[in-house]
C-alpha positions as CSV (number, residue, x, y, z in Angstrom):
1,X,-63.6,133.7,163.2
2,X,-66.0,135.8,162.2
3,X,-65.9,139.8,163.3
4,X,-68.9,139.7,165.4
5,X,-69.1,143.7,165.1
6,X,-68.7,144.3,161.3
7,X,-70.8,141.4,160.2
8,X,-74.6,142.4,159.4
9,X,-77.2,141.1,160.5
10,X,-78.9,141.2,157.2
11,X,-76.2,137.8,156.8
12,X,-78.4,135.9,159.6
13,X,-80.8,133.5,158.1
14,X,-84.6,134.7,158.5
15,X,-83.3,138.3,158.5
16,X,-84.3,140.2,155.3
17,X,-84.0,144.2,154.9
18,X,-87.4,144.8,156.4
19,X,-86.5,143.1,159.5
20,X,-83.0,144.3,160.0
21,X,-84.5,148.1,159.7
22,X,-87.3,147.2,162.4
23,X,-84.4,145.7,164.6
24,X,-82.0,148.5,164.2
25,X,-85.0,151.2,164.6
26,X,-86.5,149.6,167.5
27,X,-83.7,147.5,169.4
28,X,-80.3,149.1,168.1
29,X,-79.4,145.7,166.7
30,X,-77.6,145.9,163.4
31,X,-74.7,143.3,164.0
32,X,-74.5,139.7,164.8
33,X,-72.6,141.2,168.2
34,X,-75.6,143.8,168.9
35,X,-78.0,140.5,168.7
36,X,-75.7,138.3,170.8
37,X,-75.8,141.2,173.6
38,X,-79.6,141.4,173.4
39,X,-79.8,140.0,176.3
40,X,-83.1,138.4,177.8
41,X,-85.0,140.6,180.6
42,X,-86.4,137.5,182.7
43,X,-86.6,133.7,182.4
44,X,-89.6,131.5,183.1
45,X,-89.2,128.2,184.1
46,X,-91.2,125.6,181.8
47,X,-89.8,122.2,183.3
48,X,-93.6,121.4,184.6
49,X,-96.4,120.8,182.5
50,X,-99.8,121.8,183.9
51,X,-103.6,120.5,183.5
52,X,-106.4,122.7,182.4
53,X,-108.3,121.0,185.6
54,X,-105.6,122.4,187.8
55,X,-105.8,126.5,186.6
56,X,-106.8,129.0,189.3
57,X,-107.4,132.4,189.5
58,X,-104.3,134.8,189.3
59,X,-101.9,132.1,188.3
60,X,-98.6,133.3,186.4
61,X,-97.4,131.4,183.0
62,X,-98.5,128.0,182.7
63,X,-97.3,125.3,180.5
64,X,-100.1,122.8,178.7
65,X,-100.3,119.7,176.5
66,X,-103.1,119.1,174.1
67,X,-105.2,119.2,170.9
68,X,-107.0,122.5,169.2
69,X,-110.9,121.0,169.0
70,X,-111.9,123.8,166.5
71,X,-111.1,127.7,165.5
72,X,-114.1,130.2,165.3
73,X,-114.0,133.8,164.0
74,X,-115.8,136.2,166.1
75,X,-116.6,140.1,166.1
76,X,-116.1,142.7,163.5
77,X,-113.3,145.4,162.7
78,X,-111.0,145.9,165.5
79,X,-113.2,143.8,167.9
80,X,-112.5,140.7,165.6
81,X,-110.8,138.0,167.1
82,X,-110.1,134.1,166.5
83,X,-110.9,131.7,169.6
84,X,-109.5,128.0,169.2
85,X,-111.0,125.6,172.0
86,X,-108.3,123.9,173.2
87,X,-108.3,120.5,175.8
88,X,-106.1,118.3,177.6
89,X,-108.5,115.3,178.5
90,X,-109.1,117.1,181.9
91,X,-111.0,120.1,180.9
92,X,-111.2,122.8,177.8
93,X,-109.9,126.4,177.5
94,X,-109.7,129.2,174.9
95,X,-106.9,130.3,173.1
96,X,-107.4,133.9,171.8
97,X,-105.8,135.9,169.0
98,X,-106.7,139.3,168.2
99,X,-103.8,140.1,165.5
100,X,-102.4,137.5,162.8
101,X,-105.5,135.6,162.1
102,X,-104.8,134.2,159.1
103,X,-101.3,133.3,160.2
104,X,-102.4,131.3,163.0
105,X,-105.2,129.7,161.1
106,X,-102.6,128.8,158.5
107,X,-100.0,127.4,160.9
108,X,-101.8,125.2,163.4
109,X,-104.5,122.5,162.5
110,X,-107.1,120.7,164.6
111,X,-106.8,117.6,166.2
112,X,-102.6,117.8,166.1
113,X,-101.0,117.8,169.7
114,X,-99.4,121.1,170.7
115,X,-97.5,122.3,173.7
116,X,-99.1,125.4,174.6
117,X,-97.6,128.3,177.1
118,X,-98.9,131.7,178.5
119,X,-100.7,133.5,180.8
120,X,-104.5,132.4,181.7
121,X,-107.1,134.5,182.6
122,X,-110.8,134.3,183.4
123,X,-113.7,135.6,181.1
124,X,-117.2,134.6,181.8
125,X,-117.3,130.9,182.9
126,X,-114.1,129.7,181.3
127,X,-110.4,130.7,181.1
128,X,-108.6,131.8,178.0
129,X,-104.8,132.2,177.0
130,X,-104.1,135.4,174.8
131,X,-101.6,135.0,171.9
132,X,-100.2,131.9,173.6
133,X,-96.7,130.5,172.5
134,X,-97.8,127.3,170.5
135,X,-95.2,124.4,169.5
136,X,-95.7,121.3,168.1
137,X,-95.5,118.5,170.7
138,X,-92.3,116.9,169.1
139,X,-90.4,120.1,169.4
140,X,-90.7,119.6,173.8
141,X,-87.3,119.1,173.7
142,X,-86.2,122.4,172.7
143,X,-89.4,124.8,174.3
144,X,-90.2,123.0,177.4
145,X,-88.1,121.5,180.1
146,X,-85.9,124.4,181.5
147,X,-85.8,128.2,181.8
148,X,-87.3,130.1,179.0
149,X,-85.5,133.5,178.0
150,X,-87.9,136.2,177.6
151,X,-86.5,139.3,175.2
152,X,-88.2,143.1,174.9
153,X,-90.3,143.5,172.3
154,X,-92.1,146.5,170.8
155,X,-95.3,146.9,169.2
156,X,-93.5,147.6,165.9
157,X,-91.2,144.5,166.4
158,X,-94.4,141.9,167.1
159,X,-96.2,143.7,164.1
160,X,-93.3,142.3,162.0
161,X,-93.1,138.7,163.8
162,X,-90.3,139.7,165.8
163,X,-91.6,139.0,169.3
164,X,-89.4,137.2,171.9
165,X,-90.0,134.1,170.6
166,X,-88.9,134.9,167.3
167,X,-85.5,137.0,168.8
168,X,-84.8,133.5,170.8
169,X,-84.9,131.7,167.3
170,X,-82.6,134.0,166.0
171,X,-80.2,133.9,168.7
172,X,-80.4,129.6,168.1
173,X,-79.8,130.2,164.6
174,X,-76.8,132.6,165.0
175,X,-75.0,130.5,168.1
176,X,-75.8,127.3,165.5
177,X,-73.9,129.4,162.6
178,X,-71.1,130.5,164.9
179,X,-71.0,126.4,165.6
180,X,-72.1,127.3,169.3
181,X,-68.5,128.9,169.9
182,X,-68.1,133.0,170.3
183,X,-64.8,134.7,170.4
184,X,-63.4,135.3,173.8
185,X,-62.9,139.1,175.1
186,X,-60.4,138.4,178.1
187,X,-57.0,137.3,178.0
188,X,-55.9,134.2,179.6
189,X,-54.0,135.9,182.1
190,X,-57.2,137.8,183.2
191,X,-59.1,134.7,182.9
192,X,-57.0,133.1,185.2
193,X,-57.2,135.6,187.6
194,X,-60.8,136.0,187.6
195,X,-61.9,132.4,187.5
196,X,-64.8,132.6,185.4
197,X,-66.8,131.1,182.5
198,X,-65.4,131.7,179.1
199,X,-67.2,134.0,176.9
200,X,-68.8,130.9,175.1
201,X,-70.3,129.3,177.8
202,X,-71.8,132.6,179.1
203,X,-73.3,133.2,175.6
204,X,-74.8,129.7,175.2
205,X,-76.2,129.9,179.0
206,X,-77.4,133.5,178.9
207,X,-79.8,132.4,176.1
208,X,-80.4,128.9,176.4
209,X,-79.6,128.2,180.3
210,X,-78.8,124.7,181.1
211,X,-79.9,125.3,184.5
212,X,-80.3,128.3,187.0
213,X,-76.8,127.6,188.3
214,X,-75.4,128.0,185.0
215,X,-77.4,131.3,184.1
216,X,-75.8,132.7,187.4
217,X,-71.9,131.9,186.2
218,X,-73.2,133.3,182.7
219,X,-74.8,136.9,184.3
220,X,-71.4,137.1,186.7
221,X,-69.3,136.6,183.4
222,X,-71.0,139.0,181.5
223,X,-71.9,142.0,184.1
224,X,-68.0,141.3,184.8
225,X,-67.0,141.9,181.5
226,X,-69.4,145.2,180.5
227,X,-68.4,146.5,184.1
228,X,-64.4,145.7,183.4
229,X,-64.3,147.6,179.9
230,X,-65.9,150.4,181.0
231,X,-63.6,150.7,184.1
232,X,-60.4,150.0,181.8
233,X,-61.3,152.5,179.7
234,X,-62.0,155.1,182.3
235,X,-58.7,154.2,184.2
236,X,-56.4,154.4,181.4
237,X,-57.7,158.0,180.4
238,X,-57.1,159.0,183.3
239,X,-53.6,157.5,183.4
240,X,-53.1,159.2,180.0
241,X,-54.2,162.1,181.3
242,X,-51.8,162.6,184.1
243,X,-48.6,161.4,182.3
244,X,-49.0,163.2,179.2
245,X,-51.2,166.3,179.9
246,X,-49.3,169.2,181.0
247,X,-51.0,171.1,183.5
248,X,-50.8,175.0,184.8
249,X,-48.8,175.3,188.3
250,X,-50.2,177.8,191.0
251,X,-47.3,177.5,193.7
252,X,-48.5,180.6,195.4
253,X,-50.8,180.7,198.0
254,X,-50.8,184.7,198.0
255,X,-52.5,187.7,199.3
256,X,-55.7,187.2,197.7
257,X,-56.0,184.1,198.9
258,X,-54.9,184.9,202.6
259,X,-56.4,188.4,202.9
260,X,-59.9,186.8,202.1
261,X,-59.0,183.8,204.4
262,X,-58.1,186.3,207.4
263,X,-60.2,189.3,207.3
264,X,-63.4,188.7,205.2
265,X,-64.3,185.0,205.7
266,X,-67.6,185.2,207.1
267,X,-67.3,182.2,209.6
268,X,-65.2,179.4,210.8
269,X,-64.9,176.7,207.8
270,X,-66.0,173.3,208.8
271,X,-63.4,170.4,208.9
272,X,-64.9,169.0,205.7
273,X,-64.0,172.4,204.0
274,X,-60.8,172.6,205.1
275,X,-59.7,169.0,204.0
276,X,-61.2,169.4,200.4
277,X,-59.7,172.9,200.5
278,X,-56.2,171.3,200.7
279,X,-56.8,168.6,198.1
280,X,-57.6,171.3,195.7
281,X,-54.5,173.3,196.7
282,X,-52.1,170.2,196.5
283,X,-53.7,169.3,192.9
284,X,-53.6,172.9,191.6
285,X,-49.8,173.0,192.8
286,X,-48.5,169.9,191.1
287,X,-48.2,171.1,187.5
288,X,-50.6,168.6,186.8
289,X,-54.2,169.4,185.2
290,X,-56.5,169.1,188.4
291,X,-59.6,167.2,187.4
292,X,-61.8,166.8,190.6
293,X,-65.5,166.2,191.6
294,X,-66.4,168.5,194.5
295,X,-69.8,166.4,196.0
296,X,-71.9,168.2,199.1
297,X,-75.2,168.4,200.1
298,X,-77.2,171.5,199.6
299,X,-76.0,174.0,201.7
300,X,-72.5,172.2,202.6
301,X,-70.4,175.2,201.3
302,X,-69.5,174.0,198.0
303,X,-69.7,177.9,196.6
304,X,-67.1,179.3,199.3
305,X,-64.9,176.1,198.4
306,X,-65.0,177.3,194.9
307,X,-64.5,180.8,195.7
308,X,-61.2,180.1,197.8
309,X,-59.6,178.1,194.6
310,X,-60.7,180.9,192.5
311,X,-58.6,183.0,194.7
312,X,-55.5,180.7,194.4
313,X,-56.0,181.3,190.7
314,X,-55.8,184.8,190.8
315,X,-52.9,184.8,193.1
316,X,-51.1,183.0,190.4
317,X,-52.0,185.7,187.9
318,X,-54.6,183.4,185.9
319,X,-58.7,184.1,185.9
320,X,-61.3,181.9,187.1
321,X,-64.9,180.9,185.8
322,X,-67.7,179.2,187.1
323,X,-70.5,178.1,184.8
324,X,-73.8,177.2,186.3
325,X,-76.9,175.6,184.2
326,X,-79.7,178.2,184.7
327,X,-79.6,181.7,185.0
328,X,-81.2,181.7,188.2
329,X,-78.2,179.6,189.6
330,X,-75.6,181.9,187.8
331,X,-77.3,184.8,189.6
332,X,-77.3,183.4,192.8
333,X,-73.6,182.4,192.7
334,X,-72.9,185.8,191.6
335,X,-74.7,187.6,194.5
336,X,-73.0,185.0,196.8
337,X,-69.6,185.3,195.8
338,X,-70.1,189.3,195.4
339,X,-70.7,189.2,199.4
340,X,-68.4,186.9,200.3
341,X,-65.7,189.4,198.7
342,X,-67.1,192.6,200.3
343,X,-64.9,195.4,198.8
344,X,-61.8,193.0,198.2
345,X,-59.9,194.4,194.9
346,X,-61.4,191.7,192.6
347,X,-63.1,192.7,189.4
348,X,-66.0,189.8,189.3
349,X,-68.7,189.6,186.1
350,X,-71.8,188.1,185.3
351,X,-72.2,186.8,182.0
352,X,-75.8,185.1,180.8
353,X,-78.3,185.1,178.0
354,X,-79.9,188.2,179.6
355,X,-76.8,190.2,179.8
356,X,-77.8,193.4,177.6
357,X,-75.8,194.1,174.7
358,X,-74.1,197.4,175.7
359,X,-73.1,196.0,178.9
360,X,-71.7,192.6,176.8
361,X,-69.8,195.1,174.6
362,X,-68.0,196.3,178.0
363,X,-67.6,192.7,179.5
364,X,-66.3,191.2,176.5
365,X,-63.1,193.6,176.1
366,X,-62.3,193.4,180.0
367,X,-62.3,189.4,180.1
368,X,-60.2,189.1,177.1
369,X,-57.9,191.6,178.4
370,X,-57.4,189.9,182.2
371,X,-59.3,193.1,183.4
372,X,-61.7,190.7,185.1
373,X,-60.6,188.1,187.2
374,X,-63.7,186.1,187.6
375,X,-66.6,185.2,185.3
376,X,-69.7,183.8,186.5
377,X,-72.2,182.9,183.6
378,X,-74.4,180.2,181.9
379,X,-73.7,178.6,178.7
380,X,-73.0,182.6,177.6
381,X,-69.8,181.5,178.6
382,X,-68.9,179.1,176.1
383,X,-69.7,181.4,172.9
384,X,-66.9,182.0,170.9
385,X,-66.7,185.8,171.4
386,X,-65.9,185.5,174.8
387,X,-62.2,185.1,175.2
388,X,-60.2,184.8,178.1
389,X,-56.8,186.3,178.6
390,X,-55.5,183.3,180.6
391,X,-57.9,180.8,182.4
392,X,-56.6,179.2,184.8
393,X,-59.7,177.3,186.8
394,X,-62.9,176.3,185.2
395,X,-65.4,175.1,187.6
396,X,-68.9,173.8,186.7
397,X,-71.6,173.5,188.9
398,X,-74.3,170.9,188.4
399,X,-72.1,169.3,185.8
400,X,-74.8,166.9,184.5
401,X,-77.1,169.5,183.2
402,X,-74.5,170.5,180.3
403,X,-74.1,168.4,177.2
404,X,-70.3,166.8,176.9
405,X,-69.5,169.1,173.9
406,X,-70.7,172.6,175.7
407,X,-67.9,171.3,178.5
408,X,-65.5,170.9,175.9
409,X,-65.9,174.2,174.4
410,X,-65.0,175.7,177.6
411,X,-61.6,173.8,178.0
412,X,-60.5,175.1,174.4
413,X,-60.3,178.7,176.0
414,X,-57.0,178.3,176.9
415,X,-54.0,177.1,175.2
416,X,-52.8,174.7,178.2
417,X,-56.3,173.1,179.5
418,X,-57.5,174.9,182.9
419,X,-57.8,173.1,186.3
420,X,-61.4,171.8,186.4
421,X,-63.5,171.4,189.5
422,X,-66.7,170.0,188.9
423,X,-69.1,170.3,191.9
424,X,-72.5,168.9,192.5
425,X,-75.3,169.0,195.3
426,X,-76.8,166.0,193.9
427,X,-75.2,163.2,195.9
428,X,-74.0,160.9,193.4
429,X,-74.0,156.8,194.8
430,X,-70.6,155.2,194.9
431,X,-71.0,152.7,192.0
432,X,-72.3,155.5,190.1
433,X,-69.5,158.0,190.7
434,X,-67.0,155.3,189.7
435,X,-68.8,154.6,186.4
436,X,-69.7,158.1,185.6
437,X,-66.8,160.3,187.2
438,X,-64.2,157.4,187.6
439,X,-61.5,159.4,186.1
440,X,-61.8,162.3,188.4
441,X,-60.3,162.7,191.8
442,X,-63.5,163.1,194.1
443,X,-63.8,165.4,197.3
444,X,-66.9,165.5,199.6
445,X,-68.3,168.2,202.0
446,X,-69.8,165.8,204.4
447,X,-70.5,168.4,207.3
448,X,-73.4,170.9,207.0
449,X,-72.1,174.5,208.9
450,X,-72.4,174.9,212.4
451,X,-76.0,176.2,213.8
452,X,-77.8,174.4,211.0
453,X,-80.6,172.3,212.2
454,X,-81.6,168.9,210.0
455,X,-85.0,169.7,208.3
456,X,-87.9,168.0,209.7
457,X,-89.7,165.7,207.1
458,X,-93.3,164.9,207.2
459,X,-95.7,162.8,204.8
460,X,-99.2,163.9,204.9
461,X,-101.9,162.5,202.7
462,X,-104.1,165.3,200.9
463,X,-107.5,164.8,202.6
464,X,-105.9,166.3,205.5
465,X,-105.3,170.0,204.3
466,X,-106.8,171.8,206.5
467,X,-104.3,170.8,209.4
468,X,-101.4,171.5,206.9
469,X,-103.1,175.0,206.0
470,X,-103.5,175.9,209.8
471,X,-99.3,174.8,210.5
472,X,-98.4,177.1,207.4
473,X,-100.1,180.0,208.7
474,X,-98.2,179.7,211.9
475,X,-95.1,179.7,210.5
476,X,-96.2,182.7,208.6
477,X,-97.3,184.5,211.6
478,X,-94.0,184.1,213.4
479,X,-92.6,185.8,210.0
480,X,-91.2,182.9,208.2
481,X,-91.9,182.1,204.8
482,X,-93.2,179.2,202.6
483,X,-92.4,177.4,199.6
484,X,-95.1,175.1,197.7
485,X,-93.9,172.8,194.7
486,X,-96.3,171.2,192.0
487,X,-95.3,168.8,189.2
488,X,-97.5,170.0,186.5
489,X,-98.3,173.4,185.5
490,X,-101.7,172.8,183.6
491,X,-104.3,170.5,184.2
492,X,-104.5,167.4,182.8
493,X,-107.7,165.2,182.4
494,X,-105.3,162.1,182.2
495,X,-103.3,162.8,185.2
496,X,-105.1,163.3,188.6
497,X,-102.8,165.4,190.2
498,X,-102.8,168.4,191.6
499,X,-101.4,171.3,189.5
500,X,-99.8,174.7,189.9
501,X,-102.8,177.2,188.6
502,X,-105.6,175.3,190.8
503,X,-103.1,175.5,193.6
504,X,-102.3,179.2,193.2
505,X,-106.2,179.8,193.2
506,X,-106.8,177.8,196.4
507,X,-103.6,179.1,198.7
508,X,-104.7,183.0,197.3
509,X,-108.2,182.2,198.6
510,X,-107.2,180.9,201.9
511,X,-104.1,183.0,202.5
512,X,-105.9,186.1,201.5
513,X,-104.2,188.3,203.9
514,X,-101.0,187.5,202.6
515,X,-99.1,187.8,199.2
516,X,-98.8,184.8,197.0
517,X,-96.5,184.7,194.3
518,X,-96.0,182.0,191.6
519,X,-93.1,180.7,189.1
520,X,-92.8,178.1,186.5
521,X,-90.8,177.4,183.7
522,X,-92.7,178.5,180.8
523,X,-92.9,182.1,182.3
524,X,-90.5,184.9,180.6
525,X,-87.3,185.5,182.6
526,X,-87.6,188.9,183.3
527,X,-91.4,187.8,185.0
528,X,-89.8,184.9,186.5
529,X,-87.4,187.1,187.9
530,X,-89.9,190.0,189.3
531,X,-91.6,187.2,190.7
532,X,-88.9,185.4,192.3
533,X,-87.5,188.8,193.7
534,X,-90.9,189.1,195.5
535,X,-90.2,186.0,197.7
536,X,-86.5,186.6,198.3
537,X,-86.7,190.3,199.5
538,X,-89.6,189.2,201.7
539,X,-92.5,191.0,199.9
540,X,-94.3,187.7,199.2
541,X,-94.9,185.2,202.2
542,X,-95.7,182.2,199.9
543,X,-93.7,181.2,196.7
544,X,-96.1,178.4,194.3
545,X,-93.5,176.9,191.9
546,X,-93.0,174.2,189.9
547,X,-89.3,172.3,190.0
548,X,-87.6,175.2,188.6
549,X,-87.1,176.5,191.9
550,X,-84.9,172.8,192.3
551,X,-81.6,174.6,192.7
552,X,-80.4,178.1,192.8
553,X,-82.7,180.1,195.2
554,X,-81.2,180.9,198.6
555,X,-84.1,182.4,201.1
556,X,-82.9,181.7,204.5
557,X,-86.5,182.8,205.9
558,X,-88.1,180.1,204.4
559,X,-88.8,177.4,206.8
560,X,-91.5,175.3,205.1
561,X,-91.0,173.2,201.4
562,X,-94.6,171.8,200.9
563,X,-94.1,169.2,197.8
564,X,-97.6,168.3,196.4
565,X,-98.3,164.9,194.6
566,X,-94.9,163.8,196.4
567,X,-95.2,160.6,194.7
568,X,-94.6,162.1,191.4
569,X,-90.8,162.8,192.2
570,X,-87.9,160.8,192.4
571,X,-85.9,160.5,195.9
572,X,-83.0,162.8,194.7
573,X,-85.3,165.5,193.3
574,X,-87.5,165.2,196.4
575,X,-84.0,165.6,198.3
576,X,-82.9,168.9,195.9
577,X,-86.5,170.7,196.9
578,X,-85.9,170.0,200.6
579,X,-82.4,171.7,200.4
580,X,-84.0,174.7,199.1
581,X,-85.1,175.1,203.2
582,X,-82.9,174.5,206.4
583,X,-80.7,177.4,205.4
584,X,-81.0,179.5,208.9
585,X,-80.6,178.6,212.3
586,X,-84.1,177.9,213.0
587,X,-85.9,174.7,212.8
588,X,-87.4,174.1,209.1
589,X,-90.0,171.8,207.7
590,X,-90.4,169.7,204.6
591,X,-93.8,168.4,204.4
592,X,-94.8,165.5,201.8
593,X,-98.5,165.4,200.3
594,X,-99.5,162.5,198.5
595,X,-102.7,160.8,197.7
596,X,-103.5,157.6,200.0
597,X,-103.5,155.3,196.9
598,X,-99.5,154.4,196.7
599,X,-98.0,151.7,195.2
600,X,-95.1,149.8,197.6
601,X,-92.0,151.4,195.9
602,X,-93.7,154.7,196.2
603,X,-94.4,154.4,199.9
604,X,-90.9,152.9,200.3
605,X,-89.6,156.2,198.7
606,X,-91.6,158.5,201.0
607,X,-90.7,156.5,203.9
608,X,-86.9,157.4,202.9
609,X,-87.2,161.0,203.0
610,X,-88.9,160.9,206.4
611,X,-86.1,159.0,207.8
612,X,-82.9,160.4,206.8
613,X,-81.7,163.6,205.9
614,X,-78.2,162.4,204.4
615,X,-77.9,162.8,200.4
616,X,-75.9,160.0,199.7
617,X,-78.1,157.2,201.6
618,X,-81.2,158.5,199.4
619,X,-79.1,158.6,196.3
620,X,-77.9,154.8,196.8
621,X,-81.8,154.1,197.7
622,X,-83.0,155.8,194.6
623,X,-80.5,153.7,192.6
624,X,-81.9,150.2,194.0
625,X,-85.2,151.2,193.8
626,X,-85.1,153.1,189.8
627,X,-81.9,151.8,188.3
628,X,-79.2,154.1,186.9
629,X,-81.0,154.8,183.8
630,X,-83.6,156.7,185.2
631,X,-81.4,158.8,187.5
632,X,-80.8,162.5,186.5
633,X,-77.5,163.1,184.3
634,X,-76.7,159.5,183.4
635,X,-77.5,160.1,179.8
636,X,-75.2,163.1,179.3
637,X,-72.5,161.9,181.4
638,X,-69.6,161.5,179.0
639,X,-69.6,157.5,178.8
640,X,-73.4,157.5,178.4
641,X,-74.3,154.6,180.4
642,X,-76.4,152.1,178.4
643,X,-75.6,149.0,180.7
644,X,-76.9,145.7,178.7
645,X,-76.6,143.4,181.8
646,X,-74.6,145.1,185.0
647,X,-77.0,146.9,187.2
648,X,-75.1,149.6,189.6
649,X,-78.0,149.4,192.1
650,X,-77.1,145.9,192.7
651,X,-74.2,145.2,191.3
652,X,-71.8,147.0,193.3
653,X,-69.3,144.3,194.3
654,X,-68.6,143.3,190.7
655,X,-68.1,146.7,189.8
656,X,-65.2,147.3,192.6
657,X,-63.7,143.7,191.8
658,X,-63.9,144.7,187.6
659,X,-62.1,147.9,188.9
660,X,-59.6,146.2,190.6
661,X,-58.5,143.9,188.0
662,X,-58.5,146.9,185.5
663,X,-56.3,148.7,187.9
664,X,-53.9,145.3,188.2
665,X,-53.8,145.2,184.6
666,X,-52.8,148.6,183.8
667,X,-50.1,148.8,186.5
668,X,-48.6,145.8,184.9
669,X,-49.0,147.4,181.5
670,X,-50.3,150.9,181.2
671,X,-50.5,151.6,177.8
672,X,-51.8,147.7,176.9
673,X,-48.3,147.4,174.7
674,X,-48.0,143.7,175.8
675,X,-48.7,141.1,173.1
676,X,-50.8,139.1,176.0
677,X,-53.1,142.4,176.3
678,X,-53.5,143.0,172.3
679,X,-57.1,141.6,173.0
680,X,-58.0,144.2,175.5
681,X,-56.6,147.0,173.3
682,X,-58.7,145.9,170.5
683,X,-61.5,145.3,172.7
684,X,-61.4,148.6,173.7
685,X,-60.9,150.2,170.2
686,X,-64.3,148.3,169.0
687,X,-66.3,149.5,172.1
688,X,-65.4,152.9,172.6
689,X,-64.5,153.7,169.0
690,X,-67.8,155.5,168.1
691,X,-67.7,157.5,171.1
692,X,-65.5,161.2,171.5
693,X,-63.3,160.5,174.1
694,X,-65.0,162.8,176.8
695,X,-62.8,161.8,179.6
696,X,-59.8,163.9,178.2
697,X,-61.9,166.6,179.2
698,X,-63.7,165.6,182.2
């Protein structure tokens, strides 16, 4: 049988070099397999015929049967259009084309009976259908009578006559060429276990569904297939790493760890922190490389857990490093760690892009000799000039903000790969974690330190600013500070949202008796730091900012976070911003300011923020509302999620089932050496051969 992934799309009748180029650029279709896996995004029921007399305002897509009475070309230049008068005997309407006028006039004839399909719109006193699908009535069996698939197409594709109908025709041509038989991707033992339709049946019914029930079965099989091979790849990689990769053994819980725990720990650890530290100690003492994901909401104490882990490395005569995505966050971690350690005999260094040449000249030899125990920094840590004496633990904060190649360079700093602890304050929904980080062990800090009050979240419309200003003034009068975050830096005529510069002028005028400072991403690092310091020190009472303050600013005295144009932010981002307040023992507030005109989805998003402070609930809701592709970080995540049919927001049960089946297969045959599993091994090779196996390096 044809190897579909190897057969170029140019071998398909109807696809010449120009169309092949457009398909590759616009839809990433280069092979027969790519085309088969280019699935419809929706289906429309074409089993019913309407009459012109039945057409009403705001109707969905409809199907008519009748004749073209006349053609007329109207307008000039860009306004030029072709209008065909169409009737079915009960009334008449206009069919309108703004493009391909010569092609349409040549293809369709006056007086011949056609099936017309499209969305009717009212114009003046008549209805029209713009760019309808038109087929000769003798083709009714092919185009009418069931569920019609619709494929995503771009303007460039449409200009090259590759609209949804054309894609459907290509699918028909391909399946016919294959004699309606598609190679199976799963071996018989897996097929027997899952009891789903064959790949042939699934492909036929995804592109040309016989019924709604058959379509559902096809979707289930294809979703399972997609998620199963992702999980099989992740789990096999994790199993291989545990079996084959030697790790550093940290048997000692020594003087540094115990001294800090007994004498320097500023407060009692939460039960969640204690549980996580035990998990990390067990991992690092096992002789295998630790690969652990530490999730915890903003303020849950991840940095302290990270420090205790680094002390374990130091007690076992190894160095540790912590890499953060921004200088602000790296500085924050450095200050926090130094404050925790006090006068303990532990050498800690900060290395960022802003570290001066003369300081770097002293630092690098000290890191290479092992004199420095802990290095905290940004991407600067992965530069070739940075050489460690013995790196035993690498902590990555907010890992999704780093590219996979950047992370890989850090692991190569040691002959034996260091232990890896990935920390994130971005709560990851369970289904996403199983897919993005399915090869990592997961720890969750699900408690906030004692004495912290949940942040009270309020939603206010921007026509009630006077009340908001009064509330902020009362908070500032009690000695507290305020963040105000805007989505834009400069105004835009096209986007009717408040922007930072306008806001700064308004706040400096209204709060003239107080100090207002401003921070945004386009400022020089030194200027940004100077402005931020005014707020951190308490010199400024109000900090106006863009989302540059989303991570890495810790001002316990700040009690209010105002988010302007809150409708422009995603849920996870709103939650991150809210986490900048509520860091002290006093009540803190987050005020979401939006316009009155909101879509239903946006209103739901803001309601969720008001109702819960639970980051995991928020992340799950964000995944349901927006899908995995829009969630921050998923595109840089190592496996680069590019799901064609499965949806992590709604297919959690299928994902868990696929993972269970993948686990069962690997428990029986860890390296897929059995003849029965040669098909799985080959399919994994085809699917993942184009990707570097980043799973080996987290």
